[in-house]
Every structure is written in structure tokens, then in C-alpha cells.
N, C-alpha and C positions, 0 to 999 in steps of 0.2 A: 504494500500500500504506500503510495507516494505521500510525503509530508507536505501539506500546503502551508502550514504555519508552525513555527516552533518559537516559543518564548521561554525564558528561564526566570524562575522566581526563587528567592531564598527563603528558607523556613527559619523563623525566629526560635529562640529558646523556649517560647511558650507554644510552639507548634503552629504559629500563625504565618500566613504568607499574603502577599498582595497578588491578586489576579491581574496580570498585565492588561493594559488598556485594549490592545488588539484582540485579546482573548475575550474580554468582556463584550467588545463590539461584535465579535463573531457569534457569541452566545445570545446577544440581544438583551443583556442585563446591565443595569446601572446601579447607582446607590440604592440600597435596600433590596435589590434583587436577590434571588436565591439561586444557588447552584447545587447540583447533586454530583457526588463522586460515585461512580459505579465500578465495582471490581468484579471481573469475571476471568475465565481462563485465558482470554486474550490480553488482559492487562487492565489498566485503569482508564476510564473515560470521564470527562467532565461535561455535564449537560446543564441546561437551564432547568431548574426545578419547576414543575407544574404543580399548582396547588391541589388539583384533584386527579392526579395521575394514577391510573389503575396499574398496579405492578404486573398483573397478568397480561394486560394489553401490551404493556411495554416489553415484556419478555417475548410475547408473540411477535411483535413487530421486529424485535431484534432477530428472532429466528427467521422471519421472512427475509430481512435484509441480508443475513448471512447466506441463506439459501440462494437468493438472487445473485450474490457475488460468486458463489460456487458453481451454480448451474444457470447462467443467464439464458441459455437456450431453452429452458423449460417454461419460460414466460410465453404464454399464448393469448391471443385475443379471444374474447368471448365469441362463441358462435352466434350467428343471428338468431337461431332457435332459442338458445339459452337466454340471450338478452331479451327476447320477446317474452319468454316465460317469466323472467324476473320482473319485467314491467307489468305483466298481467297480475302476478301475485302481490305486487306492492301498489297497484293502482288505487288511488283514493286514500291510501294510508298517510297519516301525517305523523311527524315525530317532533317531540319537544325534549331535547337533551337535558334541559334544566328541570323538567317536571319530576316530582317525587315518584318513586316506584310504589305502585299499589300492590299489596299482597305480600306474601311471605317470600323472602329471598334466602336461599341456602347456598352455602359455599362448599 
């Protein structure tokens, strides 16, 4: 993977560091913004923290991104029949992502 940007920051005796301006800009965070450090088998990544981020969705999206990198040839367009079926099944449905979930939710 090619490095687009590399910045170096020193860690203080208290374990603190300054996130370099170029990194803050790349993350889209400013004063008061929040960042998340993610550690996995590939190493450590720094991302802008989302207030309501679902960890399952995040892991799933990471899985998809990794799979796309490994097997880009597997990406296929939806067939016209499948696209038509999706439209038929969702026709007239509305969604409000901010609405409360009604009913019991189990994990």
C-alpha cells in the first residue's frame, strides 16, 4: 500500500501527542473533534470518531474493503432483474434513520 501522507509526532511523558495539522485536515477534525485508534492484525489506524458508530457495521465495512482490495475482480454490477426486484420490494417504503426502533431488539 502506497503512503500518501506521513507525519511524525512525539509522545510526551504523560503519553500525550499532538495530531499534526495535515492529519487533522485529512480526518476532517478540528478543536474538540474526536478520533479513534483502531488496532487490528494489520496495524494501527486513526479515524474520525463517529458518535453513533455501530462497531458491527464498521467491522463489516472493513471486511468488505479488505475483500475488494484482495479480489477486485469479484465486484459485479447488479443484474437488471435483481435491480428491478429490489425496486419492487422497496417501492413505497420510507426510512427514517433517526427514528426510534419499535419493538424488542436482541443482539
